[in-house]
C-alpha positions as CSV (number, residue, x, y, z in Angstrom):
1,M,0.0,0.0,0.0
2,A,1.5,3.3,-1.0
3,S,1.7,6.2,1.4
4,P,-0.4,9.2,0.7
5,P,1.3,12.2,-0.9
6,T,3.3,14.5,1.4
7,P,1.2,17.6,2.3
8,K,3.1,20.8,1.5
9,S,3.9,22.6,4.8
10,P,2.9,26.2,4.9
11,A,5.5,28.8,6.0
12,S,3.1,29.1,9.0
13,G,-0.2,27.7,10.0
14,F,-1.7,24.3,10.6
15,T,-2.0,21.2,8.5
16,F,-4.6,18.5,9.3
17,D,-4.1,14.8,8.6
18,D,-7.1,12.5,9.2
19,S,-6.0,9.7,6.9
20,L,-5.8,7.4,10.0
21,W,-9.0,8.5,11.6
22,P,-9.8,8.3,14.5
23,L,-6.3,9.6,14.9
24,L,-6.2,13.3,13.9
25,I,-2.7,14.7,13.4
26,I,-2.3,18.4,13.4
27,H,1.0,19.9,12.4
28,F,1.7,23.4,13.7
29,T,4.2,25.4,11.6
30,G,5.9,28.7,12.2
31,N,4.1,31.7,13.7
32,P,0.5,31.7,12.5
33,T,-1.5,34.8,11.8
34,R,-4.9,35.6,13.3
35,T,-6.5,34.4,10.1
36,E,-4.6,31.1,10.1
37,L,-5.6,30.6,13.8
38,E,-9.2,31.3,13.1
39,T,-9.1,28.8,10.1
40,Y,-7.5,26.2,12.4
41,L,-10.2,26.8,15.1
42,A,-13.0,26.5,12.6
43,R,-11.6,23.3,11.1
44,R,-10.9,21.8,14.6
45,L,-14.6,22.5,15.5
46,E,-15.8,20.7,12.4
47,Y,-14.0,17.6,13.5
48,M,-15.5,17.8,17.0
49,Q,-19.0,18.4,15.6
50,R,-18.8,15.0,13.9
51,G,-19.5,13.7,17.3
52,E,-16.9,10.9,16.9
53,Q,-14.4,10.2,19.5
54,H,-10.8,10.5,18.4
55,V,-7.2,10.8,19.5
56,L,-5.2,14.0,18.7
57,L,-1.5,14.1,17.9
58,Y,-0.3,17.7,17.9
59,D,3.1,18.0,16.1
60,T,4.7,21.3,17.3
61,R,8.2,20.5,16.2
62,N,8.2,23.3,13.6
63,A,6.0,25.7,15.6
64,R,6.8,29.0,17.2
65,M,5.0,30.6,20.2
66,L,1.7,32.2,19.6
67,N,1.7,35.9,20.5
68,N,-0.4,36.9,23.6
69,E,-3.4,37.9,21.5
70,L,-3.6,34.6,19.7
71,S,-2.9,32.6,22.9
72,Q,-5.8,34.4,24.6
73,R,-8.0,33.7,21.6
74,H,-7.1,30.0,21.6
75,V,-7.7,29.7,25.3
76,A,-11.1,31.4,25.0
77,W,-12.0,29.0,22.1
78,M,-11.0,26.0,24.3
79,K,-13.2,27.2,27.1
80,E,-16.1,27.9,24.7
81,H,-16.0,24.4,23.3
82,D,-14.9,22.5,26.4
83,A,-17.9,20.3,26.7
84,L,-17.7,19.2,23.0
85,R,-14.0,18.6,23.3
86,R,-14.4,16.4,26.4
87,K,-17.1,14.5,24.6
88,T,-15.1,13.8,21.4
89,V,-11.4,13.8,22.3
90,M,-10.3,10.5,23.9
91,A,-6.7,11.6,24.5
92,S,-4.1,14.0,23.2
93,V,-0.4,13.8,22.7
94,V,1.8,16.8,22.0
95,V,5.2,16.5,20.4
96,I,7.1,19.5,21.8
97,T,10.8,20.1,21.2
98,S,10.8,23.8,22.3
99,P,11.4,24.3,26.0
100,V,9.5,27.6,25.9
101,I,6.4,26.0,24.3
102,R,6.5,23.1,26.7
103,L,6.7,25.6,29.7
104,T,3.7,27.5,28.3
105,A,1.7,24.4,27.7
106,S,2.4,23.2,31.2
107,A,1.4,26.5,32.7
108,I,-1.9,26.5,30.8
109,L,-2.7,23.0,32.0
110,H,-1.7,24.0,35.6
111,F,-4.4,26.8,35.6
112,W,-6.9,25.0,33.4
113,P,-6.4,21.2,33.8
114,A,-7.2,18.9,30.9
115,K,-10.2,16.7,31.5
116,T,-9.0,14.0,29.1
117,P,-5.7,12.1,29.2
118,Y,-2.7,13.8,27.6
119,F,1.0,13.2,27.1
120,F,3.9,15.6,26.3
121,C,6.9,14.1,24.6
122,S,9.9,15.5,22.8
123,N,10.0,13.2,19.8
124,L,7.6,11.9,17.2
125,P,8.2,8.2,17.6
126,E,7.2,8.3,21.3
127,G,4.2,10.4,20.4
128,V,3.0,8.1,17.7
129,R,3.4,5.0,20.0
130,W,1.4,6.7,22.7
131,A,-1.4,7.6,20.2
132,A,-1.5,4.1,18.8
133,D,-1.7,2.6,22.3
134,W,-4.7,4.8,23.0
135,L,-6.4,3.8,19.8
136,Q,-5.7,0.2,20.8
137,K,-7.2,0.7,24.3
138,A,-10.3,2.3,22.7
139,G,-10.9,-0.8,20.6
140,H,-9.5,0.6,17.3
141,H,-7.1,-2.3,16.8
142,T,-6.9,-2.0,13.0
143,Q,-6.3,1.7,13.1
144,A,-3.7,1.4,15.8
145,N,-1.9,-1.2,13.7
146,L,-2.1,1.0,10.6
147,V,-0.6,3.9,12.6
148,R,2.3,1.7,13.8
149,Q,2.9,0.3,10.3
150,R,2.8,3.6,8.5
151,Y,5.1,5.2,11.0
152,A,7.5,2.2,10.9
153,S,7.7,2.4,7.2
154,H,8.7,6.1,7.3
155,P,10.5,6.6,10.7
156,S,11.8,10.1,9.9
157,R,8.3,11.6,9.4
158,P,4.9,11.5,10.9
159,P,2.1,9.2,9.8
160,G,0.4,10.6,6.7
161,S,3.3,12.8,5.7
């Protein structure tokens, strides 16, 4: 089975990969604009409005910190859609290589604790394994195996890339 084509990464913004649904991979790149953030939030809401439980893998390896205005907007959106997020997100894993982004994410979770399981890691292989394990625990055995197989066949890049 051939891998899907590699999505072109924008200079900044967000790329969604749902090719292994119920695993949703979101790549954060660069320093997004307000418009890019709003597009991301709208797309993320569309996935939650499906009403289907899923596991998130946030890939922030190529991301930069959101400025204060965008961070506040993101937090407000998270609060606004908290009930739907808790209903549809089984677990989240965040691949973070930046110490500053990790500190910021930890601070947000300190003041606004996650209500679903989450895991921070510093490398993609660990994040993919964690996500596949959650899919397995949730009974998505075929998808968990597909995640592991696709990642094993391309160890230098995330599933779906």
